[in-house]
C-alpha positions in Angstrom: 9.5 -18.8 16.2 7.9 -22.0 14.8 4.5 -20.3 15.2 5.7 -17.5 12.9 7.2 -19.9 10.3 4.2 -22.3 10.2 0.9 -20.9 11.3 1.4 -17.1 10.9 3.3 -17.3 7.5 0.7 -19.8 6.2 -2.2 -17.5 7.2 -0.6 -14.4 5.7 1.3 -15.7 2.7 -0.4 -19.0 2.0 2.8 -21.1 2.5 5.2 -22.0 5.2 8.7 -20.5 5.5 11.1 -22.7 3.5 14.0 -22.7 6.1 14.5 -21.6 9.7 18.0 -21.4 11.2 19.1 -20.3 14.6 22.4 -19.7 16.5 20.6 -20.6 19.8 21.5 -17.2 21.1 18.4 -15.3 20.1 19.1 -14.8 16.4 16.8 -16.5 13.8 17.1 -16.5 10.0 13.8 -17.2 8.1 14.2 -17.9 4.4 11.5 -17.8 1.9 12.6 -19.1 -1.6 9.5 -17.7 -3.4 8.3 -14.7 -1.4 4.8 -13.9 -2.6 5.2 -10.1 -2.6 8.3 -10.4 -4.9 7.1 -13.0 -7.4 5.3 -10.5 -9.6 8.4 -8.4 -10.1 11.0 -11.1 -10.2 11.3 -11.1 -13.9 14.5 -9.0 -14.0 17.3 -7.5 -11.9 16.0 -3.9 -12.5 13.5 -4.4 -9.7 16.1 -5.6 -7.1 16.4 -2.0 -5.8 12.7 -1.8 -5.1 12.5 -5.1 -3.2 13.3 -3.8 0.3 10.1 -1.7 0.2 8.1 -4.9 0.0 10.2 -6.6 2.7 9.6 -3.7 5.1 5.9 -4.6 5.2 6.7 -8.3 6.1 9.2 -7.2 8.7 6.6 -5.0 10.3 4.1 -7.9 10.4 6.6 -10.3 12.0 7.9 -7.7 14.5 4.3 -6.6 15.4 3.1 -10.2 16.0 6.1 -11.0 18.2 5.5 -7.8 20.1 1.9 -8.8 20.7 3.3 -12.1 22.1 5.5 -10.0 24.5 8.8 -10.6 22.6 10.9 -7.5 21.6 12.8 -8.0 18.4 14.9 -6.3 15.7 14.2 -7.2 12.1 16.3 -7.0 9.0 15.7 -8.4 5.6 17.7 -9.0 2.4 17.2 -10.0 -1.2 20.1 -11.3 -3.2 18.2 -13.2 -5.9 14.5 -12.5 -6.5 12.0 -13.8 -5.4 14.0 -15.4 -2.6 14.6 -13.4 0.6 15.9 -13.8 4.1 14.6 -12.3 7.3 16.8 -12.0 10.3 15.1 -11.8 13.7 17.2 -10.8 16.7 15.3 -11.3 20.0 16.1 -8.6 22.5 16.6 -9.4 26.2 14.2 -7.7 28.5 
């Protein structure tokens, strides 16, 4: 997961993830306080409903990269205050 937060995120979004948390049981929470795809529309709350569309793209990138590494996962994302967002990654047992 450190690879996703440092190398992968830096390559795709030009910055590292701001915070990585885990429960040590296969669930990771990645927090980006200034998510690049949301910064352009973060001027008001009227765009909060459209934010999940942009997070779906990032979820697909993370899930796809983990899949290519042989790791099955389930991704969810949430936005409470723009442009910050949280991605939850649940690693599935094989």
